[in-house]
N, C-alpha and C positions, 0 to 999 in steps of 0.2 A: 699645436695640432692644426694641420691645414684644412680649411673649409672645403666641403664637397657639395654644399647646398646653400641656397639663399632663402632667407625668410624676410620678406619685404617689410612687414608690419607686425608688431607684437600681437595684434588681433588675429593674424593668420593661423589657421589650423593645419596648413600644409607648407612645405618648403619645396623649392624647385631645385632639382639635382643638376649640378654643373659638371660633374664627372660621374660616370656610371658607378653605382654602388651595388656590390654583391650581397646576397642574403647573409644576414648575421654580422654585417659590417656596420661601423658607426656612421651616424648622420652627424656631420660637424657643421655648425653654423657659427660664423664669427669666431672661429677657433674653439668653440665649446661643443663637447660631445653631448648631444641631446638625447639620443636613443639609438638602438640598433635596428636595422631593417629585418623584416620577416620574410622578404622575398627580394629578388633582384629588382633594382629600380634603374630604368634606362636614362641616359643623358637627356635632359630637358623635360623630364616628366616630374610629377609631383609625388612626394612621400607624405603620408599622414603623420603629423607630429603628436597626435592624440588619437585614441580610439574614436572613430566616427560611426555612430549607429546609423542604420538605414533611415533615410528620410531627412537627414540634416544637411544644411548648406555647407559646402566647401568654401572656406574663406581664403581669399588671396588678395593682396593689396587692400586689405581690410574690407573687402566687398564680397558678397556671395557670388560665385561664378557658376556653380553647378550644384546638384543635389545628389546625395548618395542613393544608390539603388539596393545596396546590401551593406551589412556591417563591414567596416574596414578597420583592421587592428592598427594600433600605433606601430609605425614602421612599415605599413603596407603601401603598396603601389596604388595611387589614385589616378584613374584614367577612364576612358570611355567604356570599359568593360564593367565598371562598377559605379558609374555616375550617369546623370541625364540632365538636360537643360531644366532650369527652373521655370515652371509654367506660371504664367501671370494671368491676371484677369483682363488684360488689355486685348 
Protein backbone atom coordinates (compact mmCIF):
# COMPACT_ATOMS: atom_id res chain seq x y z
CA UNK A 1 0.00 0.00 0.00
CA UNK A 2 1.44 3.38 -1.03
CA UNK A 3 2.02 5.91 1.79
CA UNK A 4 0.10 9.20 1.65
CA UNK A 5 1.27 10.68 4.97
CA UNK A 6 4.42 10.96 7.06
CA UNK A 7 4.72 10.38 10.80
CA UNK A 8 8.16 11.60 11.81
CA UNK A 9 8.35 10.18 15.34
CA UNK A 10 6.47 7.42 17.18
CA UNK A 11 5.44 10.03 19.81
CA UNK A 12 3.67 12.16 17.17
CA UNK A 13 -0.12 12.27 17.41
CA UNK A 14 -0.45 13.69 13.89
CA UNK A 15 0.88 12.83 10.45
CA UNK A 16 1.59 15.22 7.58
CA UNK A 17 -0.33 14.48 4.38
CA UNK A 18 1.88 14.20 1.27
CA UNK A 19 -1.04 13.62 -1.12
CA UNK A 20 -4.53 15.08 -0.57
CA UNK A 21 -6.76 12.54 1.21
CA UNK A 22 -10.53 12.48 0.67
CA UNK A 23 -13.02 11.91 3.49
CA UNK A 24 -13.34 8.21 4.29
CA UNK A 25 -10.04 7.30 2.65
CA UNK A 26 -7.18 5.52 4.42
CA UNK A 27 -4.23 7.28 6.00
CA UNK A 28 -1.20 5.19 5.06
CA UNK A 29 2.15 5.70 6.81
CA UNK A 30 5.17 3.55 5.90
CA UNK A 31 2.87 1.34 3.85
CA UNK A 32 0.58 0.66 6.83
CA UNK A 33 -3.11 1.65 6.91
CA UNK A 34 -3.47 3.47 10.26
CA UNK A 35 -7.05 4.80 10.07
CA UNK A 36 -9.56 6.45 7.73
CA UNK A 37 -10.13 10.20 7.49
CA UNK A 38 -13.37 11.76 8.70
CA UNK A 39 -13.00 14.79 6.40
CA UNK A 40 -10.90 15.89 3.43
CA UNK A 41 -7.27 16.58 4.39
CA UNK A 42 -5.35 18.93 2.06
CA UNK A 43 -1.78 18.36 0.88
CA UNK A 44 0.78 19.44 3.49
CA UNK A 45 -1.73 19.58 6.33
CA UNK A 46 -1.92 17.42 9.43
CA UNK A 47 -4.30 14.56 10.21
CA UNK A 48 -5.01 13.43 13.78
CA UNK A 49 -3.85 9.87 14.33
CA UNK A 50 -5.80 9.63 17.59
CA UNK A 51 -8.75 11.50 19.08
CA UNK A 52 -7.36 14.79 20.44
CA UNK A 53 -9.52 16.38 23.15
CA UNK A 54 -9.72 20.15 23.51
CA UNK A 55 -6.70 21.61 25.31
CA UNK A 56 -4.10 18.95 24.47
CA UNK A 57 -0.81 19.49 22.69
CA UNK A 58 -0.44 18.48 19.06
CA UNK A 59 2.84 16.56 18.88
CA UNK A 60 4.98 16.63 15.73
CA UNK A 61 8.69 15.77 15.57
CA UNK A 62 8.09 14.51 19.16
CA UNK A 63 7.55 18.12 20.27
CA UNK A 64 4.38 20.08 21.09
CA UNK A 65 3.67 22.54 18.26
CA UNK A 66 0.16 23.88 19.02
CA UNK A 67 -2.79 23.18 21.32
CA UNK A 68 -6.25 22.04 20.29
CA UNK A 69 -9.14 24.50 20.74
CA UNK A 70 -11.81 21.85 20.21
CA UNK A 71 -12.10 18.09 20.19
CA UNK A 72 -10.57 16.64 17.03
CA UNK A 73 -11.56 13.09 16.11
CA UNK A 74 -9.08 10.49 14.93
CA UNK A 75 -8.79 11.05 11.18
CA UNK A 76 -9.69 14.74 11.52
CA UNK A 77 -8.00 17.72 9.92
CA UNK A 78 -5.64 19.53 12.32
CA UNK A 79 -5.13 23.16 11.29
CA UNK A 80 -5.57 26.78 12.40
CA UNK A 81 -9.36 26.43 12.65
CA UNK A 82 -9.03 24.03 15.59
CA UNK A 83 -5.65 24.85 17.17
CA UNK A 84 -3.85 27.79 18.76
CA UNK A 85 -0.27 28.60 19.80
CA UNK A 86 0.81 27.17 23.11
CA UNK A 87 0.98 30.03 25.55
CA UNK A 88 4.01 30.08 27.82
CA UNK A 89 4.97 31.88 31.01
CA UNK A 90 7.87 33.63 29.25
